[in-house]
N, C-alpha and C positions, 0 to 999 in steps of 0.2 A: 056680356054679351056675345052669342054666339054666332061666329064671323057668320055669313051668307054664302052658302056654296052653291056657283052657280052651274048646270052641268051645261054640256055641250051639245046644243040643238042644230043649229044652222051646218050649211055646204061650208066646202073647204075655202071658195071663194078660190084667190090666187093665190094666198100665201105658205099651200103645201101641204104635205102630213103632220109634218114634226109638231106646226102650231097646236094641230087639233088632236094631237095626244100632250101637249103640256100641261104642265103644274104652273100655274103662276100664282104668287102673293104680291097682293098690294097694299104698298105702307103710306099712307098721308092722311093729312090728320082734316084733309077741309071734306065734305059730305058729298058734293057737287063732282072732285076728281072723282072718289070713290064712284062714284052711280055713276058718270063720262065712260072712267074705265073698266066696268064693273058690265056696262052693255055693250062696250067695243068687241072685248076679247069673250064675255064669258059665251057667249053662242058659240066660238071656235073654238076655245081652248076645252080640254079634257077636265081640267079642276082650274079654280077660282075662288082663289078667297081673301078678305081682304082685314088689315088691320088698321084702328085708328092712331095708335102712337109705336111707338120705338119697344116698347114695354110688350105691348098686346103682342105686336110681331113676335120678340124672343118670346114670349110664350109657345104660339105658333109652331113657330121653327123647334122646339123642343120637343115637337110630336109630329111634324109633319117634313118630308121632303119636298121641296120642289125643284122644277127646270130652271126660273127665272124670276126674279124681284125689280118691280117696279117702286121703288124709292125717292120720294120727294124728299130736298137737304136741306129743308125750311119749318121744322116742327113746333109746337111750343119746348116740348122737357128737352133735348139737341137738337143739334145737328145728324142728318141722314148718314154723312157720312164720317161723321163720330159715331155711330153706331154700328159704322158697319167698320168699322177697323177692329172694334171690340168682335163684333159678330167673327169677325177674319180668325181671330186668336183663339175663340173658345172650339169652333167646325164650324163651316159657313161653308158649301161647296157649290150654292145656287149662283150660275151669274146675275149679274144687277145691271140692272140701267136707269138713271138717274133722271128726275125731269126736276128741272128747275128752272126761274123765271132770272136768272142771275147766272152765266155766264163767264164771270173771272177768270183771269188764267190762273190763281191762286185756287182758285176751288175749280180748276180742271188739269193741275197739277197732280193734287190731293184723289182726286176720283180714282187720276191713273195711278199713283200708290199702293192706291186698299181694293183695287182689282175691280172696278167699274169698266163693263168692255161700251159702252154707250150713250150718248148723252138724247136728251128731247129736250127741246127748250120749250117754256110756256109762253105764251096759248100755241097749242096745237092741237093739229088732227086726226082722227080718226086712223085713216090708215098710215098717219106719218108714226105712230104707236104699232101702230098691226106690223107695220114692216123692218123697227126697232126687233120686238119681240122676235119674227122669223128669223134676221138674219143671224141673231143670239143664238137662236137655236139652229142654225142650218151651221157655221160657226162649229157648234161645240157635237154637231155629229158629223160630224167631216175629220174633225180633230180626233175624235173617237176612230173612226175609222182609217186614219193613219196612225195610229198610236198601236191599233191590234194588227196591222198591216206590219209595222216595224217588228211588233215583238213573236208573230207568227215567225217573219223570216231569221231573226236572231234565233230560237230556238235552233233553229240546226239545218240555213240556210236556203231551206224549200217548203212550203207551206204543204204539208201532205192530205192529198188528194185523192180520187178516185171513190171505186164501186167494190163490195166483196163481191168475189168475182167467182168463178165454179157454180157447180149445179150438185154437190155433191150428197149427200144425206146429215155431213155435220153441219155443211155449210147452209145447207135448208132449213134448216133448224134453230142456226140465230136467225135469218132472216125472220123465218114464223116469230120467234120472240120479239125482236126488231119492233116487227109490227102489229104484236100487241101489247108493248109498252111504252110505243109512241106518243096515244093522247092520255098516257096520262103522265103524272109530276113528279110520279116516284124514279126518287136515285138508283143510277144503277153502278154494279163494281165489275167494269170490265177483266178479266182475267186469263190470262196464258201466258204463254212461253213470249220471244222477244222477235218481231217480229210475224206474228199471227193477225194483224191486222186488228189491233185492236180502237185505234183511235179515227181510224177510217168506216169498224162499225160505230163509235161513238157518236162521229160525222152523220153515218146514214141515219142514224135512230136523230138526231135534232134536224135532220131533213125530211123526215118524215111527222115530226108532231108541228104543234100550230106554230113554234116558235120556228120555224123555217126560214123565216125575212128575219130573224137579227141576230146577234151577233153569237156565235160559235167561238170560244177562246178558250185553246188548248194549253195548259199550265204546265211544262216539267218538271215537279219538283226538281228534281235529280243534277239539276243544270242552272240552280240560282241559288249562288251562296246563303249560307244560315242567317249569315248577319242582315241580307236586304231581302230575304223573300216575304216578312213581313210586311215589309215597305210594297215592293210591290204587288202583294197580294191587295189588301189593305187601303192603302194610299197612304200620306203621311202631311202635317202640316207642322210649318219652322216659321216662327216667327223671321219678318224681313226675306222672308222669297216665297215664289210663288206655290201656290199652292198643288199637288200631284196627285192625284188622282189612280188607286190604284186598280187592279184588273179585274175584283167582282164589282168595281160599280160601272167598267167600261162597258162590262158583260149584261151590266142587265138588263133585264130582258129579254136576255136570251139562256144560251148556256153554257157552263164553262166545266170544261173537265181538266181534273189533277191528274195528267200520267204520272205514273211513277209512282204511288202517293204513301209509298209503304217509304220512303224519303224525307218525309216532310219534317222535319224537326219537332223536335218534344211538344217546346213552347209556340211553337203554331199548331201544334195537333190541338190544345186549350181553345187558342182564342178560334180555331177553327169550327172545333165539336159547337161554339156558342154557335156561330151564326148559321149554323146547321140547325140547331133551332130554335132562333127566333129567328132567322133570314133578315137578323139586322147586321149594322158593320162598322166597327167604331176605327177609324181612322188613325192613327200614330198621332199620339200631339192632341187628337181635337176631344175636346167633355160634350162632343153629339155624338145620339147613333146614327147609321144612315138608314132609313128600309130596302131591303131589298125584293126583288123578281125574279129570280130568280132558278133551270136547272139544276144539281150539280150531278155528273158522270167522274167516276172513281175509276183510275186503271193501274194494276200492278201485272209485274211477272214474278214476283215475290209469293211466295207464301204469308198471309197475314197472321194470319196462325200461330204461326212458328216465330211474329216478328212480336205479337201480343206477348207467349207463352216469356220470351227472351223479354220483357222489358221495354222494347226499341218502338213498341208501336202503343199506344193505348187499347184497352179494351174495350169503354164506352164508345170513343170514335170510330174502334171495327165493327161491333155492333150495330151503329147509326148507319153507316157507311151497305153496311150487306146486305139491304132489302133485298135487293134479286143480284143474283150474280150471272151473269153472260162470261161462261166460261169458251175459250176463243179456242177452235180447234187446231194441233201440229197439222203443218201441210202432209208431213206421211202418213195420217190419220184421213187424208182426203188424195190419196194419191190420183185417182181418176180425177182428178182436176186439175195437177199439171200437165197438160199436152195442151189443154183449152186456155190455161193461164199461159206458158210458153208461148202459144202464136199470138197471142192478144200483145202483150210482150212484146213480140219480134216487131209486129204491127204500129205499137204505136212508137218502140223508137227508132223504127226506118223510117219513119212519118215526122218526129221531129230533130232529130236527127239531119237528117239529109241523105241516109245514105241505105247504099242497097240492103236487105232482107237476106240472112244465110238461109239456108236450106236446110229446115228442120228434117233430117231423110230420116228413113225408120230406125238407124245403129244410136243416132243423136239422142231420137225421140225414146226410147229403150232406155240409154242410159239415166236421162235426165229421170225417166218413172225410178229407179233401181234405188236412186242414191236416195239418205236417209235426210237431206238439209235440212240438216240443225240450224241454220237462221230465219229457216218458213218459207213467207211468199219473199218474202223481205231480198233475200237468199236469193231468187229463183228470177228476182225484176234485177238485180246489180248483176248478175253473170251474165242476162241478157242483154243489159244495155252495155254491160264490159263489153262483150263478144260480136256486139255491133259497129262497138266505135274500133275494137281493134282489128276487124273482118274476120274474127275468125272465131272457134270454142278455144275455150282448152284444153290442152290434151288428153285430160280424163275422159270429157264428152263430147270431143269431136268420134268423128264416123262417117264414112264416105258408101260402104260398101253395103251391101247385103246381109240380111239376117238369116239364117236357118234354121231347118228343123223344127225345132221346141218352140224356140225366140220367135219362130216366121208364125206360129201359130198364137202367140200369147200378145203378137203385135197387127193382128190383125185389123184390130180397128183404130191402132194409130193411121196403118196406112191409109183407112176409106178417109180418115178424119182429112190426111195431108193433101191427100188429090181432090177432097171436096175445097178444101181451102185455096188449095190451089187454083184450082177451074171460079172462085169467086173471085179469089183476086185478079184474074185474065181478064175477066168481065169487070172491074172495077165495082165491085160488089153488088150488081144486078143476080136474084136469085132466081128472075125468070130464066136470065138468059142463062145462066150457071144450070137448073134443070134442065133444061133445051138441051145442052152440050154433051150433060148426065147421064141426058136418055132418060129422068125419073120426074116423076111431082113435084110441082113446085112446095108442094105440103112438104115432102120427105125433105129436102132441103129446112127447109125451116124446122122442122122437127131436129136433124141433126143439128144446125144451128142452137138453136135455145136451148140442147141436154148437154153443148160444147160452150155456153154463155158468149154465145156471139153475136 
């Protein structure tokens, strides 16, 4: 008999949006109890299924993944807790709520040992089971948020934020491509030198997509040891230990970025190829696969084609991830953005560090514009931050005098920008007042600021 599926049709009540997107499996041999739970949870959850026995529940779990199980303990074939203990060994990642009429100490101890997260004693009212499921889901998503935040902070000490800055043709081309790709589920490969903003571009793509409110998880393959990267990505089940959900499962519903994908170990490349093809993962030690709803993004500063030729990267994986390639331009290829970027970074660090901004005078701006920037935008950002902290630019970039001759003509636009930015700063960012002081139309100031990315 096919279990009954009840679609969500009712309002959220006071139980939150987590309940509305939950998949719940009911396991009870009593038809009356199953009907009561279906009527209570069905209108409020995304997906509800019911099983009449532990054996039937096992068959269902082999096919689908659930957020929460509601499990009766006393059933004809075996106890729910004995069945749950076996399921944990073969791969059960759902949280479990036990419903029972017998709340003795031995049952409570065994329930905790096999991972039951809540008890509901029979008889119970509808609001009691709804509250129990809502609490379980709230704990699950709060734990996921905390885990992902710790992961991001451990990657580099800070979370990469911000937006794509500048209005040069090359960076505008990247923006246009991201806008085109945003509504699609297609995997994207970001390439380019270190410091060109590949992760920021990936975050921008995620923010433009319909997954914007879901997790964005960036994994730097170069920072995780080969011995632990499979466990970090896929999760692990070890007998006698709490389960460890992998980053792919934590990111479910959102976007996963594999940064420095060229550093992915060979044994993980094969496993990841299957994930991309099947959209399912098998945690280490598990006999079951878990379906995933993920958008995959990749980034590298390496030549993947060369890595394929040298046998360091699987050809089939390369072709699977190289569907759409977004090449991030070097800073020297978008030199017209350097002045605007320097001004924005100076304002940002002066404000966040609580220290005076340095004068981006004509000589400094000229030297910034002529430097090669091998570290790209990241190097420029670090230079401005370091200069604000030390109270002076490095000697190679310092300058206090005016430049003359050909250099003066070359930097006329820089002088104009510096003057307008200084007036804007003096007016507290009020563009109308800045335009009045400059003796120009407000539209002129708006047009200039748009061109400089301000």
